[in-house]
C-alpha positions in Angstrom: 1.5 27.7 11.0 1.5 24.5 9.6 -0.2 21.7 12.0 -0.3 17.8 11.9 -3.1 16.5 9.8 -4.6 13.1 10.7 -3.1 10.6 9.1 -6.0 9.7 7.4 -6.1 12.9 5.5 -2.3 13.3 5.2 -0.4 14.2 1.6 -4.2 12.8 0.5 -4.5 14.9 -2.6 -2.1 16.0 -5.1 -2.0 19.5 -6.6 -3.3 19.6 -10.7 -4.4 23.0 -10.8 -3.1 23.8 -13.9 -5.5 20.9 -15.7 -8.8 21.4 -16.9 -11.0 22.2 -15.9 -9.9 24.9 -14.0 -6.6 24.9 -16.4 -4.8 27.5 -13.9 -1.8 29.6 -15.1 1.1 27.3 -14.5 3.3 30.2 -12.6 0.6 31.2 -10.9 -0.7 27.6 -9.3 3.6 27.0 -8.4 2.9 30.3 -6.6 -0.6 28.8 -4.9 1.4 25.7 -4.3 4.3 27.5 -2.1 2.2 29.4 -0.3 0.2 26.9 0.9 3.1 25.7 2.8 2.5 28.0 6.1 -1.5 27.3 6.2 -2.1 25.1 8.8 -3.4 22.3 5.8 -0.2 22.4 4.4 0.0 18.8 4.6 -3.1 18.0 3.3 -1.4 18.4 -0.5 1.9 16.3 -1.3 2.8 17.4 -4.6 2.8 19.3 -7.4 0.9 17.8 -10.8 2.6 18.1 -14.2 3.2 17.5 -17.8 6.7 16.3 -18.4 7.1 18.6 -20.9 6.0 21.4 -18.5 8.8 20.6 -16.1 11.2 23.3 -16.8 8.9 25.8 -16.8 8.3 24.9 -13.2 10.9 27.0 -12.4 11.3 26.1 -8.3 13.5 23.4 -7.3 11.4 23.3 -3.9 8.4 21.7 -6.0 7.8 18.3 -5.5 6.4 16.9 -8.4 4.3 13.8 -9.7 4.8 14.1 -13.3 2.9 13.0 -15.7 4.7 11.1 -18.6 2.9 12.0 -22.2 5.0 10.2 -24.8 4.7 6.9 -24.2 7.2 4.4 -22.4 10.0 5.9 -24.4 9.6 9.1 -22.8 10.0 8.0 -18.8 13.9 8.6 -18.6 13.5 11.8 -20.0 11.1 12.9 -17.7 13.5 12.2 -15.0 16.7 13.9 -16.5 14.4 17.1 -17.1 13.2 16.9 -13.5 16.9 16.7 -12.3 17.7 19.2 -14.4 15.7 21.5 -12.4 16.5 20.1 -9.3 13.3 19.3 -8.2 12.3 15.8 -6.4 10.4 13.1 -8.2 7.4 12.4 -6.3 5.6 10.2 -8.8 5.4 9.3 -11.6 2.2 8.6 -14.1 1.9 7.2 -17.3 -1.3 6.1 -19.4 -1.3 2.7 -21.2 -3.0 3.8 -24.8 -2.1 0.8 -26.8 -5.6 -0.6 -26.0 -5.0 -3.7 -28.4 -1.9 -4.9 -26.7 -2.8 -2.8 -22.7 -0.4 -6.5 -21.7 2.4 -5.6 -24.2 1.9 -1.5 -23.3 2.5 -2.4 -19.7 5.9 -4.7 -20.4 6.9 -1.8 -22.0 6.4 0.8 -19.4 7.8 -1.8 -16.8 10.8 -2.4 -18.7 11.4 1.8 -19.2 10.9 2.0 -15.3 13.8 -0.7 -14.5 15.8 1.1 -17.2 15.4 4.7 -15.9 16.0 3.0 -12.2 19.3 0.9 -13.5 20.5 4.3 -14.6 20.0 6.0 -11.5 17.3 8.2 -13.1 14.5 7.3 -10.7 14.2 6.3 -7.3 13.3 2.5 -6.3 11.0 4.2 -3.5 9.6 6.4 -6.3 6.2 5.4 -6.7 4.6 4.9 -10.3 1.4 4.6 -11.1 -0.4 3.0 -14.5 -3.1 4.4 -15.8 -5.3 1.3 -16.9 -8.3 2.3 -19.4 -11.3 3.7 -17.7 -13.6 0.6 -19.4 -15.2 -2.4 -18.4 -12.6 -4.9 -16.5 -11.9 -7.3 -19.4 -9.3 -10.0 -19.7 -6.6 -7.8 -21.3 -7.0 -5.1 -18.9 -7.0 -7.8 -15.9 -3.8 -9.2 -18.0 -2.2 -5.2 -17.7 -2.7 -5.0 -14.1 -0.7 -8.2 -13.4 1.8 -6.9 -15.2 1.6 -3.8 -13.3 1.4 -5.8 -10.3 4.7 -8.1 -10.8 6.3 -5.2 -11.1 5.2 -3.7 -7.6 4.1 -0.2 -9.4 0.9 0.9 -8.9 -2.4 1.7 -10.7 -4.2 5.0 -11.9 -7.9 5.3 -11.9 -9.5 8.3 -13.7 -12.8 9.3 -12.3 -13.8 12.3 -14.3 -13.4 15.0 -17.0 -14.7 17.6 -19.0 -17.3 15.2 -21.1 -20.1 12.5 -19.3 -18.0 9.4 -20.7 -15.3 10.3 -18.8 -16.8 9.5 -15.7 -16.9 5.5 -14.9 -20.2 3.7 -13.6 -20.0 3.1 -9.9 -19.9 -0.4 -10.9 -17.1 -0.1 -12.9 -15.3 1.9 -10.3 -15.8 -0.9 -8.0 -14.4 -3.4 -10.2 -11.3 -1.3 -11.1 -11.3 -1.4 -6.7 -11.2 -4.9 -6.6 -8.7 -5.9 -8.9 -6.6 -3.7 -7.5 -7.1 -4.9 -3.7 -7.0 -8.6 -5.6 -3.4 -8.0 -6.6 -2.4 -6.1 -3.5 -2.1 -3.1 -5.6 -2.1 0.6 -4.2 -4.1 3.3 -6.6 -4.6 6.5 -6.8 -7.9 8.4 -8.6 -7.3 11.6 -10.8 -10.1 14.0 -11.9 -13.8 15.0 -10.7 -13.2 14.0 -7.5 -13.1 17.5 -5.5 -15.7 16.8 -3.1 -16.2 14.1 -0.5 -19.7 13.0 -1.4 -21.0 11.4 -4.7 -23.6 14.3 -6.2 -24.3 15.5 -9.5 -22.8 18.9 -10.5 -25.2 21.7 -11.4 -23.9 23.3 -14.0 -22.6 20.2 -16.3 -25.1 17.3 -15.0 -22.1 15.1 -14.6 -22.3 12.3 -11.5 -19.6 13.0 -9.6 -18.0 10.6 -7.0 -17.2 11.6 -3.7 -13.5 10.9 -2.3 -15.0 10.1 1.2 -17.4 7.5 -1.2 -14.1 6.1 -2.9 -12.2 5.9 0.6 -15.0 3.9 2.3 -16.0 1.5 -0.4 -11.8 0.1 -0.5 -12.1 -0.3 3.3 -15.4 -1.8 2.7 -13.5 -4.1 0.2 -10.9 -4.8 1.9 -12.9 -6.3 4.3 -15.0 -8.7 2.2 -17.4 -6.4 1.2 -19.7 -8.0 -1.4 -19.1 -6.1 -5.0 -23.0 -4.7 -4.7 -22.2 -3.5 -1.6 -19.5 -1.7 -2.5 -21.0 -0.4 -5.7 -24.2 1.3 -3.4 -21.8 2.6 -1.2 -19.9 4.7 -4.0 -23.7 5.3 -5.1 -24.6 7.1 -1.7 -25.3 10.6 -2.0 -26.7 11.4 1.7 -23.7 13.0 3.4 -24.2 11.9 6.8 -25.2 8.1 5.7 -21.6 8.0 3.8 -20.2 10.1 7.0 -21.3 7.1 9.2 -20.5 4.7 6.8 -17.2 5.8 6.9 -16.4 6.5 10.6 -17.3 2.9 11.2 -14.3 2.0 8.4 -10.9 1.4 8.7 -9.6 4.2 6.6 -6.7 4.7 7.8 -6.2 1.2 6.2 -7.8 2.2 3.5 -5.1 4.9 2.9 -2.3 1.6 2.3 -4.6 1.0 -1.4 -6.5 4.3 -1.7 -2.8 7.2 -2.1 -4.5 9.6 -3.4 -6.4 11.8 -5.4 -4.9 14.4 -7.9 -7.2 17.3 -7.9 -7.5 20.3 -9.6 -8.8 22.0 -6.4 -7.7 22.2 -3.3 -9.7 24.1 -1.3 -13.1 22.6 -2.7 -12.4 18.9 -0.8 -10.4 21.1 2.5 -14.0 23.1 2.8 -15.8 19.6 2.2 -13.2 17.8 5.0 -14.4 21.1 7.2 -18.0 20.9 6.7 -18.2 17.1 7.6 -16.8 17.3 10.8 -13.8 15.3 9.2 -11.1 17.9 10.1 -11.2 20.9 12.9 -9.2 24.0 11.9 -7.2 25.2 14.9 
């Protein structure tokens, strides 16, 4: 039996089970996604994340898809056509900028392709499009690309982890990304490495993982005008009661307007954390 979740957590996670490090078999991941609809926490999950190449393999029209476009701006229309052919709702599109020598130009090409897809009726105007900027320091080129995304009223995507240590941004970098998004009134999502609510060091890999509660609280604090240094400190906090207390004093619901959610290859881990920290209650 499903139940209404607090708005702060409703639709906060996209199911990215087929991506590393979990890499669940697609058919099994889809079956788990569908079975979850009868669980009390079903509303925690918004969509199923899949690459454009694997859209036809989902084979269940009732699964809303967040589609990761792998072929650059020119592949956006094709991704939309694949979803339409399969009968799946496009809950979102995600595309990374890879032309590091011309990030603003790359962003403009993405914007033009999105506009064209919408003009052809392939993509609804309300469907969010997340543009992934490089996981690097905020440079003039990085900011110029973010300006293009903002001008087109698209969204940002930040990569917060992966299978290698260098894929995890520092707290300073993540703080600067959040600041850049808020400065442009740009909603953003995060992906990878955010299975747990609280920042921690993974015992198996030794990697420092950001916590999704840290990021949400830091976003709320940054929106309220907290200094970058303090925001970074919040991202670095590892004491769970301290982070929960900080988060409780902030307007997390308003922060959700900007930090819209997380692509996670695990749903059970963040659910367990929310329950353990008292942020959700099992009915």
